[in-house]
N, C-alpha and C positions, 0 to 999 in steps of 0.2 A: 516356427516363429514363436517367440515368447510374448505373453501378454503382461508379464510382471515387469516393473521398472528396473532400471539399472542405475546404480549409484557409482560415480567415479570420484576419486580423490586424487587430484593433481598436486604433487608435492615437490619441493625444491630439493634436489640431491646435493647441491652446493651448500645448502643450509643445514643438511643432515636432519631433515624432517620426516624420514621414513618411519621412525618409531611412533611419532605423533600421528602420522597417517594410518599406520597399522592399528593404533589404539582407537582412533575414530571409526575405522572399519569394524573392529571388534564390537564396539558399543552399538553400532547400527545393526550388525548381524544378530547380536543378542536380542535386540528389541524388535527388529522388523524382518528377521531371517526368512520366515515363511511367506512374507509378502513381497520379497525381492527376487529378481532373476539373478543378480550378482552385485557384488561390491568390488570394484576394480581399483587398484593402486596404479597411478600413472606417474612415472618419474619425469621431472621437468627441471628447469633452472630459473634463475632470475628472481628468486624470492617468492615464487608463486605457491599459493596454497588455496585451491578451489575445490569445493564440493558441489557436485551437480546430481540431480535426480532427473534422469533422461536429459532434456535440454534446459531444465530450470536450474538456474544458479542459486543454490541454497546458501552458500557461504563463500566469501572471497576475502582473504586476509587483509588486503589493502583497503578495500571498500568498507569492510565491517570492523576495522580497527583491531586486528589481532586474530587470535585463534578462538574457536568456539569451545565452550565447555560441553560435556556430554549432554547435560540437560537442555541447553539452548539448541544444540544441533538436533537432538531427537524431536524437540518441539517443532522446529522448522521443517524437518522431513515429514513429520506427522501432518502438519498443516497443508502440505502438498499432496501427500499420499492418501491420507484418510482423516480429514479434519474432525470427524466425530469421534475418533478413537481416544480413549482415555489411557494416558500413560502411567496411571497409578501414582506412586510416590513422586515421580518426576513432575507431575502436574500440580502437586499439592503446594499451596501457598503457605509458607511458614508464618506463624504468628508469634507474638510474645509468649503465649502459653505453650508453644512447642519447644521453646528453648529451656535447657536445663537450668535449675536454680543455683 
């Protein structure tokens, strides 16, 4: 039995979203790899794109208005997995002084 969580990414094969799903899996594994049991890609149909951490729905394309960017996805996973975790530059709020002149 595994005590680490499982992330699933359900993607629509009709919409050719495999590359997007793979990219999201790569981003999550790079950031949370040692904290996860697995990241699984699940082919589906009907325009579905859902990301779950165990039973918690982290992202749903129709509900959330499109696809997540890596930053928002990592923040949502972190908020369920380990709310106190600092994601470094992903958590940094950009200000006017951060922008190049």
